[in-house]
N, C-alpha and C positions, 0 to 999 in steps of 0.2 A: 270342949264338948261335955255337956252334963251327962251324968250316969244314965238318966232316963232316955236321953237322945241316943246314947251309945247302943241301947238295946231296943230301939223303937220298933224294929221289924217284928219283934216277938209279940207285939200287941195283936198281930194278925193270927187267927187260929190256924189257918191253912199253912202258914209259914212255920208255926211252932211244930206242927205234925211232921212236915217235910224235913225240917232241920233236925228233929229228934231221930227220925229214921236215917237221915244222912249221917248223923253222928255214929250210929251203930254200924252203918255200912263202911264208913271211913276207917273205923277201928279194924274191921275185918280186912279191908283193903291193904292197910299198912302191915298187918300181920302177914298177909300173903307176900307183900313186897320183900319183907325181911326174910321170909321163908324161902322164896325163890333165890334171892341173892346168896343166902348162906348155903343152900343146897348145891347150887352150881359151883360155888367156891370150894365147898368141901369135897365135891366129886372130882374137880379138875385141878384144884390148887392154882387156878389161873384167873387173874383179874380181867384178862381179855375176854375169857369165856363168859364171865359175869356181865361185862359190858355188852356182849353180844345179845344176851337175854334182854337187857334194857333197850338195846337198839331195835330188837324185833317188836317190842311193844310200842316204840315211838314211831316207827316207819308208817304204820297204817294211818296215823293222824295226818301225816304229810300227804298221803295219797287219797284218803277217804273223807276228810273233814268237810270238804265242799259238798259231797253227796249227803252227808249228815245234815248240813244246813238246808239243802234242798228238801229233804224229807221233813225237816222240822217246819218248814213253811207250807208244806202241801198236805200233810197227813195229821190226823189227831195224835196228840202226844201220848195219851195214856196207853193205848195198845202197843205203841213202839217201846215205851219205857218198860212195860210189863214183860214184853218179849226180851228186851235187853237184860233185865234182871234174871230171867230164867236161863238165858245163855251164860251169864256170868256165874251163876250158881253151878251150872253143869260143868263149866270149864274148871272152876275151883275144885269141884269134886274129883275131876279127872286128875288134877295135880296131886290131890290127896292119895289117890290110888297109885300114881306113879311113885310118889315118895315112900309109901308104905310097902309096896311090893317090888319096886324096881322095874316094873313092866314098862318097856319103851325107853327107859333111861333118859339121857340128856336130849336126844332128838325129840322125844315126846314133850319134854319141858319147853323146848324151843318152839315147837309147833303150837302148843297151848298158849305160850306167851304171844305169839304172832296173832292168833285168833282173838285172844283177849284184847290186844291192842286194836284190832279191827272193830270189835264190838264197841269198845270205848270211843273210837273215832266217830262212829255213827251216833252213839248215844249222847255224846257231849253236847252238840248243838241243840238236840231235842230237849235234854234236861235243862240247859241254860234258858231256852225260850220258855219252857214250862215254869221254871222257878221265877221268872220275871212277872208272871201273872198272879203270884201268891200274895203280893203286897201292893199297897197303894203306891203310885208313882213317886210321891214325895218321900217314901221310905225305901225306895229301891237301892239307893246308894248304901244305906245302912245294912240292908240285907246282903249286899255284896261283901261288906266288911265282916259281918257275922259269919258269912260262909267261909272266909279265910280263917277266922278264929276256930270255927267248928272243925275244919280240916286239920288245923294245927293241933288242937286238943285231942282229936281222934288219933292223930299220928303219935302223940305222946303215949297214950294208953296202948295203942296197937303195938308200938315198938317196944315199950317197956314190958308189957305182958308177954309179947311174942318172944322177947329175948329169954325170959325165964322158961317158956315152954320149949323153945327150940334147943336150949341147953339141956333141959331135963328129959324131954321126950323125943324131940325131933320135929321136923317141919310139917309132917303129914297132918297133925292136929291143927296147925295154923290154917292150912288150906280148908279143912273141914269146917272150922269156925267161920271162915270167910264165906263159904258156900251157904251156911245157915243165915248169915247176916242179911242176905238179900230178901229174905222173907219179910223183914221189917219194912223194906222199901215198897214191896208190893202191897203190904197192908196199908201203908201211908197213902199210896195212890188211890186206894178204894175209900179211904177215910176223908180225903180232901173234898170239900163241898164245891161242886161245880158252880153253883149260883154265886159264890163269893169270889170267884176268880176275876181278876182285873183284865179282861180281854180288851185288846185294842189300846187301852191306856198304857199297857206295859211296854209299848214301843217307844215311850218317851225317853228323854235323856237318862243315861245310866248314872250320871253324877248330878244330883239335884241339890241346888242351893237352898238355903233357908229362905222362907218367905214365899208368898203367893206368886210374886212376879216371875220367879224362876220356874214354878210349876206351869204357869201360863205359857212361858217360852217353850217348855218341853212339849206341851199340848199343841202349840202351833207347829212345831217341827213334825209331830206325829201326823198332822193333817196334810202335810205336804205330799204330793204324789211322788211315788218312787221313780227314779230316772229309768228311762227305757233304752239307754244307749250302752250297748256293748257288754253289760254284765261284769264278769270277772275281769276281762281285759280292760274295761273302762276304769275299774278300781286300781289296777296296776299303773295305768297311765296317770291317774290322779296322784298316786303315791310318789311317782317320779317327779312330780311338781311340788312336793312337800319336803324340802331338804332337812328341816329340823326333825320331823318325824322319822325320816330315813336314818338320820344320825342316831336317834334313840333306838330304832330297831336294830341297827348294826351293833350298837353297844350292847343291847340286850342279847344278841347272838353271841358275841365274844364272852361276855360275863356268864352266859348260860352254859356255853360249851366248855370253857376252861376253868371257870370259877365256881360252878355250881353243881357239878356232877359228884356230889359227896357220897352218893351211894357207892361209887367205885372207890374213891380215894379213902374214905373212912374204913371200908372193909380191908383195903390193901394195907393201910397203916396198922389196923388192929391185928391183922393176921401176920404182919411183918415186923417192923421195928418196934412197935409198941407192945407186941406179944400179949395182946388182950384177949384174943380168941373170940368165941361167940358172945360171951358175956360183955367183953369190952366193946364189941361192935354194937350190941344192944344199948349199952350205956351211952355211947357217942351218938347213936341215932336218937335216943331220948333227949339228950341235951340239945341236939340240933332242933328237935321239935319244940322244946321249950323256948329256944331262941326265936323260932318263927311266931310263936304266940306273942312274945314281947314286941317283935317287929310289927305284927299286925295291929297291936294296940297303939303303938307309936304312930303308924301310918293312919289309922282311923281317927286319931285325935288331932293330927296336924291339919291346919287349915291352909297350908302353903306347901304344895308338892310340885315345885318347878324343876327345871333342868339343873339348877344348882344342887338341889337335894339328890338328884340322880347321880351326878358326878361325884358329890361328896360321899354318898353311900358306896359307889363303885370303888373309889380310891380306898376307903376304909376296909372294905371286904378284900381288896387285892393285897393291901399291906398285911392284913391279918392272916391271909392265906400263906404268905411267905413265912410269917412267924409260926404258923401251924406246922409247916414243914420242918422247922427247927425244934419243935417241942420235944422234950426228953421223955415224957411219959404220958400215960392215958389221961390223967387228971389235968395236966397242963394243956394237952391237946384239946380236951373238952372245954377248958376255960376260954380258949381262943375260938372254938367252934360256936359258942353261944352268941357272941356279937356278930359273927359272920352270918349266922342264920337270920338274925334280926335285920341285918343290912340287906340280905337277899329278898326278904319280904317287902322292905321299903322300896327296893329297886323295882320289883314286880308291880307294886301298886303305883309307883310314879310313872313307869312306862305305860301301864294300862290307862291311867288317868289322862296322860298327855295324848295318847292315841285317840281318846274320845274327845277331849276338849279342844285340841288343836287341828281338828279336821271338820269338814262340812258334814252335817248330820246325814245328808243323803248318801254319803260314802262311808259312813261309820261302820256298818256291818262288814264291808269288804276290808276296811282297815284292820278291824279286829281279827278277821280271818287271816290277814297277813301276819298279825301278831302271833296267832296260834301256830301258823306254819313256822314262824321263826323259832318258837319254843320247841317245836318238834324236831326241826333240823339241828338245833343246838344240842339236844339230847342225843340225836342219832350220830352226830359227828363227835361230840365230846366224850361220851361214855366209852366207846371202844378206843379212842385215841388216848385218853387218860389211863385206861386199863393197860394198853400196850406200853406206854411210857413207864407205868408203875412196875411192869415186869422187867423191862430192859434197862431202864435208868434208875429205878428205885422209887418208892412212894414219896420219900422226902424230897428228892430231886425234882420229882414231878410237881409237887405242890409249889416249890420255890420258883421253878421255871414258869408254870402257868400263872402264878401270882404276879410275876414280873411282867409278863405279856399283857395281862388284863390291866395292870396299873398304867402301862404306856398307852394302851388303847383307850382307857377312860380319860386320861389327860388329853389325848388327841381329840376325843369326842367333845370334851369340855371346850376346847379352843374352837372347834368347828361350829358347835351350837351357838357359842357367843358371837362369832362373826356373822352367822346367818341371822341371828336375832337382831343384831345391830343394823344389818343391812335392811331387814324387813321394817325395823323401826323407822329408819330414814325414809323408806318408801311410803310408809303409812302417813308420814308428816307432809308428803308431797301430794297434793290433790290430784295432779295430773297422772300420778303413777300408782296411786293406791287402788286396791281392789278389795272386794268384800272378804276374800280369803287371805289377804296379805298379813293381817295382824296376827301375831302369835300370842296366845294367852299366857300369862306368867303366874297366875295364882289359881289354886283349886279351893273351892269352898267346902266341898264335902268329898274327899278322896275315896275312890273305890278301886278294888283290885279286879283285873280281868285275867288273872292267871288261869291258865287252862289246867284243869286237873280232873281226875276221874272221881266219880262218886257223887251222889245226889246232894251232898252238903255244899258242894261248890255251886253257888247260885249265879256265878259269873256266866 
């Protein structure tokens, strides 16, 4: 992929404004993530308690994301997004007050985390739909990739600056900075030119191939009437008939819950056997963010993101997780974390691309909703589980055990997907048994990430 094509979405004025504001907001968001995690850990000395805070932010996505999607389809996006930014700013200011004064203590932190998760669950689908109108359909896939890069770069700055601030001053200032960052998002919402939005066309395929033929195909899908049968339940029935996608979702859950909750395990390792403290945790978080940038670049430039890539990245991340559990010091641990983070982004991008390319367009929104719920459940289950294991078995033992489990699960998923793909291939060669949905695509021409994340920079 040429350099110009890599940044094609930035040719659109509206996207440049939104991406710039999103970058500012993501920096503040990751400062707040670091601040909450370290505040809870410092107050309780408990990785389980920190995992609970993460759980409280993840649960609303599981329960409310469907409602957010309904609002996104029925109400104007701009008033909803402005309201969401105001709520986020208020909640971040509340965290600053709690951290500075101690008023409310940990219960207040937990309540604010829960409400923040609820606002994000409603805001996410609205922001995703809004972001898709900022670029021409043929640049939508590139916008998704740039959203991942923006989020990763913002994470690097947010974590690195946040680590310095939390070590020198404390987490209250991090929360105040995050509250102020939402002003940039509101300003961007007013600066976007409504007449330049790509309304209607934005509903085309999220992964757009090079050439006019692929664009015409996306426009044809967009013109198809939406199915009127059963709504969400019809989507689940459809998913049950897609074994390859189910395997990918199941593997995404295992890798996400046991292999990707590094907010918990990095903090537990830094506070425990690595003896790195707050500065060590900030360093590891920054290295992880650098790895996500590298992974996003690799995923964006690859033209082939099939199930082989998913299994390979999963095995690599699992083996390296075992190695991380044996790392003797902070620097060696950081060296292993870097490729783990890159593999994590490749896994996200591949699962998201397959979920879009290997399913009928009429069902794609509901498939992506299932992907979002999978991510939410994996965080809700994995964070407290890894925290509990870190406390009772030890951080090193937790990483080794979880890495072994994910390695076995990835190998099993590879065998299962290969068998299903071969069976589908045989069926597709038999005219009497082939169906339009039988063939499973094996190549991606322009990969895009559908990772669910908070913050306007995520155009997914």
